[in-house]
N, C-alpha and C positions, 0 to 999 in steps of 0.2 A: 536536594542533597540526601535526605533520608531515603528518598525513591530510588535514588541511584545506587545507594549501598545495598537496599534491598533486592534491587536487580541484579547487582553484582553476585550477591549471596545466593540468589535463586539461580542464576547463571552457572556457578561453580557447582552447587548441588547436583544439577542436571549432568553436568560434565563428569563428576564423580560418579553418579549412578550409570551413566553410559559405560565408563570403563570398568566398573564392578560387574556391570552385567556381562561383559565380554570376558571377564576372569573365570566366571563359573563354568561356561562350557569348556573354556580352555584347560582348566584344572582337571575337568572330568576326562577329556581327551588324553591328557597327559597321565592320568592314573591307568586309564586303559593300555596305554603304549607301554608303561612301565611295568605292568602285570602280564602283558602279552611277551614282552621281551625276556622277560624273567624266566617264561616257560622253554625259551629256546636255548637257555644254558645247559651245558652236558651235566649228567649226574642226576641221581634221584635222591631227592631230599629224604625219604624216608630211610634210604640204605645208609645215608650219611649218619642220620640220628640214630641208627640201631647199633652203630659201633662195629667193631671187628667179628663179633660172633654172628650177627645177622640172623638170629632166629626168626623163622616165618611168622610165628605167632606175634612176636615182638613188632615186625615190620607191618603186619596187618592193622595191629593195635595202633601204631602210628599214623597210619593211613587214615583210619577213622577219626583218630583226635584231631588231626589236622586237615580234615576234610580232602585228602588227596585223593580219595576214592571216588570223588565226586567228578562231574564233567567240569572244564575248564572255567565256563561261564558262572558256575554255581561256586568255584572257588573265588572267583573274583568279587561275587556278590557278598560272601562271607568275609572276605578282605575289606572291602569298601564299607562295610557296617562297622568293622573294628577301627578302621582309620577315622570314620566320622566321630567315632566315640572316645578317639585319642588312643586306641589300642592297636600298635603296629605289628602285634606278634612277639615272638621271644626268640632272642638269639639262640642259634643252635651250638654255638662254641662257647659263649659266656653263661648261657642258662639265665639270661637277665632280659626283662622288657626291652624291646627296641627304644621304646619311648625314653627309659632311663638312661641307655646309651647316648641317645641324641641328646638328651638334657645335659649330659656330662660333657659331650664333645662339642656342641654348638658354640657355647661361650668362648671356647678356647679359638675356635675358627672366627668368631665376630671380634674378638679383641685383635687377632692377628690381621683379618683383613681391614678392619677400620684404621689400624694404626698405617698399614701399607698405603691405603688410599689416601689418607692424611698426608702422608709424605710425599705421595706422587703429586698430590695437589698443590702443595706448598713448593714443590720444585719445579714441576711441568707447567703450571699456568703463568707464574711470573717469567719464566725463562721464554715461554712463547709470546708473551706481551713484549718483552724487551726485544726479542728478535724480529717481532714484526715493526715495532716502533723505530729500531735502529736497522733497518733492512739495509744490507749492503756493506755494513761496518763490522769490526772485529767482534762486536758483540753478537751480531747475527751469525757469523761464522763459528765463534765458539758455543753459541747454543745449538747450532746444528751438529756440530761435531759431538756435542754431549748427547744429542738425541741418537746419533749415529751409535754411538758406543754404548748407550743404553738398551737399544733394540738389539745390537749385535752380541751383547755379553751373556752367556748361558747362566742361568740361575744357581746351577749346581758349583759351577767354577768360582762365581762371586762369593757363593756361602762359604765354600771351602777357604777361599783367600781372607774372608773377614775373621773366620775363626782362627787361622794362622797368625793374623795380624792382632786381633784385639783380645784373643784369650790365650794363645800360646806365648806370643812374643810379648805383649804388654799387660797382659793379666787383668784387662779391666772388666771384661765381660765373660759370663758362663758360656762355655762351648755349646751346650745343649741342655735339654730339660724345659720344665715349664713350671710356673709358679702361679697359682691363681691370684688374681686381683685382691680377693677379699681376705688372703692370707698375708700378703705382704706386697703391696703395690710397687714399692721400688725394686724388689727382687723380681717381681713379674715383669715390670718394664724392662729391667736389664736382660731378662731371659728371651724377650720377645723383639727388641729393638733391632737386631740384627737380621733375623728372617724377615722382619717387616720392612727393612730396608731393602733386602734383595727383591722382595716382591713388588715394592715401590719404585724401585729404580726403572725397572722395564717399563712400567705404566706411565711414569713420570715423562718417559721419552716420548711414548705415543701421544700423551697430553700435550706436550709441548709442540709436536708437530700438527696437531689439530688446532690448538690455540693460535698458533702463528698464522695458519692458513685462514682460518675465522676472521681473526683480526686484521689481517691484509684486505680481506674482501671489504670488510666495515669500515676501515679507514677511507676508502676510496668512494664511500657512498655520499650522496648529496648531502644528508643530514648533518654529517660530520663536517664537510665543507661550510655548510651555513653555521654550525655551532663555533667554527674557527672564525668565520667572519663576523660573528657577534662580538668577538674580542674576549671569550671564553680562554681560560688558562689551558694550556695543553695537558696538565693533569687532569684538569675536569673532563676535557674532551675525551681523554683514553678511558679514564676510570668510570665517568657516569654516563656516556653516551656509546662510545665503542665497545667497551668491554661487556656491558650490559646485554648488548645486541648480538655479541658473539658467544654468548654462553649457552645457547641452545644446543649445538652439536657436542659441547665440552660436557653438559648434563647428561646427554645420551651416553656418551662413551663412559663416563664415570659410573653410571648406573650399572652398564654392562659389565665393565671390569671389576667393580664390587661384587657383582653377582658370581662372577667367575673365581673371584677368591674365596667367597664363601662357600663355594662348592668343593673347595678343599685343593691346596696347593700341594701336590703330592711329593714332588721332588724335595722341595723345600722344608716341608715336614720330616722327611724323612732323614734329611742331613742333619737338621737341627733337633730331631727327637721330639717334635712338637705333637702330642696326642689330639690332633684335629680330625676334620671331617676327612681329609683326603687319606690319612693313615687308616681311619676305620673303614672306608669305602674299598681300599685295596685290599685289607686284611679279610674283609667279608667277601669279596669275590673269590680270593684264592682259597678261602675254607668252604665254598658253597653255602654260606650263610645268607639264604635267599631273603629272610624276614628283615635283615638290616639293610642289604641293598635296597629292596623296594621301599624301607622307611626313609633311608638316606636320601636316595634319588628323589623321592616324592617331596620331602621337605626342602630340599635344594631347588626343585622347580617352582614350589611355592614361594620361595624367598625371592627368586630370580623374576618372577612375575609381578610380586609384589614390588620390588625395586622398579621395575619398569611404570608401574602405576604412580610410584614416587616421582620418576622422571616425568611423567605426563603433567603431574601436578604442579612441579617446578617450571615446566614451560609455561604453563598458564600464569604463574606468579611473575615470571620474567617478562612474558609477552603477553598480555590480555588479550590481544587479537586473536590468540589461538582458540579462544573459549567457544566459538561458534561451531 
């Protein structure tokens, strides 16, 4: 028993080591890609920072200060050294360290994304299970109709509709703005529940379709028929046998969708005036704020890759046969 537990732990550690070893070169490639694509953006950062007067002496000083007079590979090395020490540079517009801007905006997007994915899971997975178990019934048709509505409804239209109903007509929720959880958690939840539902609505529809497809496939498998033949209750068969084995594609989709949410939901954040990553990256692109663009994209890519690692670990916990 002890040997088996030790072997399991060793296998899990080896699995994690392999995945982490793959992440390092991936992040390096992403950093090179981000920095290279940044060079293709129109405009000269030195001219932007110099202001309207554009004194040649000031422009030259800026080029030397930010290493813009160096070749691109040398600029990348200086930038990468700063990133490895937590220094993402300084925002041209706000004159603030990019690290501080990210620290301000990331919790907002984390809260909004986490609430949205939680709403999506609470609606989409149960709807998919019911649709698969009740295939061909009114429950199935209703769940599919909900999925079609969720996928087809534009986020901006649903957001405006919710503001009109719950803010203007009923006066239950604030129409826009954001309150940090640390200041007032009730006000914070009230301000983010509508944008979270808007984002979670579309994801729940996608989750429902994937859950239904996976459950239908699993319910026709031999081990489910064997479980039923043993006299197990239908509830036990569905929840303990079928659903657990149908979770793998759902975990994949959930990790990818959460990564997408954390990269910033631009339209939804604009409609509800949520100061998250989406608004930050859009403002940075329009203002030629190169350091902010690089920092936000790199952090987003790192979070996305990390979520994929978490999904891989979840696969193993759900299905130990994938450890090999």
